[in-house]
C-alpha positions in Angstrom: 90.7 95.0 104.3 92.8 96.6 106.9 94.6 95.1 109.4 92.7 92.4 109.9 90.9 89.6 107.6 88.3 86.5 107.8 87.1 84.2 105.4 83.9 86.3 104.7 86.0 88.2 102.8 88.4 86.3 101.1 89.0 82.3 101.1 91.9 81.5 102.5 92.1 78.3 104.6 89.7 80.0 107.1 90.9 77.1 109.4 94.8 78.4 110.4 95.6 80.3 113.7 93.5 83.8 112.9 95.4 86.7 111.3 97.6 88.4 114.7 97.0 92.3 113.5 92.9 90.5 113.9 90.3 88.6 112.6 88.9 84.9 113.7 88.6 81.1 112.2 86.3 79.7 110.1 84.9 78.1 106.7 88.3 76.4 105.2 86.3 76.9 101.6 89.9 74.0 99.9 89.4 75.0 96.9 89.3 78.2 94.7 85.4 80.1 94.3 83.8 82.2 92.1 86.1 86.2 91.4 82.7 87.4 93.1 81.5 85.3 95.4 83.5 88.3 98.2 82.5 92.3 97.8 85.3 94.3 95.3 87.5 96.5 96.6 87.7 100.4 96.8 89.3 100.1 93.1 86.2 97.1 92.1 88.8 95.2 92.1 88.2 90.9 93.3 90.2 88.3 95.3 93.2 90.8 95.8 93.7 89.0 99.0 92.6 85.0 98.6 91.7 82.4 96.0 94.8 81.8 94.5 98.5 83.7 94.8 98.8 85.7 91.2 102.4 86.0 89.3 104.4 89.8 88.9 106.3 90.7 86.2 108.8 91.7 88.9 111.6 89.3 90.3 112.2 88.2 93.1 115.3 90.5 95.1 115.3 90.0 99.2 115.1 93.6 99.8 114.7 97.6 97.2 117.9 97.7 96.2 118.4 98.2 91.8 114.4 98.8 92.4 113.7 102.3 90.0 111.3 104.1 92.3 108.9 104.2 89.2 106.0 101.7 89.6 107.9 99.0 86.5 109.0 96.4 87.0 112.5 94.7 88.4 112.9 92.1 85.5 116.0 89.9 83.6 115.7 86.0 82.3 115.8 83.1 84.7 114.5 84.9 87.9 112.4 83.8 90.2 109.2 85.9 89.7 107.3 87.5 92.9 103.8 86.0 93.7 101.2 88.3 95.8 97.8 87.7 97.1 98.0 84.3 99.3 95.8 82.3 98.2 92.7 79.1 99.2 95.0 76.6 100.9 97.7 79.5 103.1 97.8 80.6 106.0 95.5 84.0 106.8 99.3 86.0 107.3 100.8 85.4 104.1 97.5 87.9 102.0 98.9 91.0 103.4 100.2 93.2 100.5 103.4 93.7 102.2 104.3 89.9 101.5 106.5 88.7 98.5 107.6 85.4 97.5 108.9 83.5 95.0 108.4 80.7 92.2 110.5 79.9 89.5 107.9 80.5 86.1 108.1 77.0 84.9 105.6 76.4 88.8 102.4 75.4 88.0 100.2 74.4 90.9 96.1 74.0 91.8 96.8 77.7 93.8 98.7 79.8 91.7 97.0 82.0 88.9 97.7 85.6 87.4 95.6 88.6 87.3 95.2 90.2 83.1 95.8 94.3 83.9 96.4 97.4 81.7 98.0 99.9 81.8 95.6 103.3 81.4 97.1 106.8 80.6 98.5 109.5 83.1 94.9 111.6 83.1 93.2 109.0 83.6 91.4 107.8 80.1 91.6 104.3 78.6 94.5 104.2 75.4 92.2 101.3 73.1 94.1 101.2 69.3 95.6 104.7 69.0 92.3 106.4 70.8 90.7 107.1 73.7 88.4 107.1 75.4 86.4 107.8 79.4 87.9 104.7 82.5 83.9 103.4 82.6 83.2 103.3 86.3 82.0 99.1 85.4 84.6 98.2 82.7 86.4 95.7 85.0 87.2 92.0 84.0 85.8 89.3 86.9 88.3 86.2 85.8 87.5 82.7 87.0 90.6 80.8 89.0 91.9 77.8 86.6 
């Protein structure tokens, strides 16, 4: 998305003040939209910003204390989980990839969802049932938020 974002690129509250890095006001859809309503990012993922906040496995932490540095999630029982990405009912500043908000795992709203992901082997090949196959170029799920 670069330094700015507009309602033509993602689903969020377009009536709110534009993001300070740039952007413009626009339509406020007041609901989720189908996943392929906007162009995918360079990796083929849809709605990385906006539409619904997405749960992560990581436990909320105000800083990176205890971060393993290897990309693995920081987990423990009874923690606030990190949610990211921004949603249809939020200001554009919350769509930044650096923003991390927390929510209890029993939280339920119409602006909170998740993204199904899979782990790839270190060689970029997908592992399936003990065998490997070349990673397909267009094998990305399209998911509509609930």
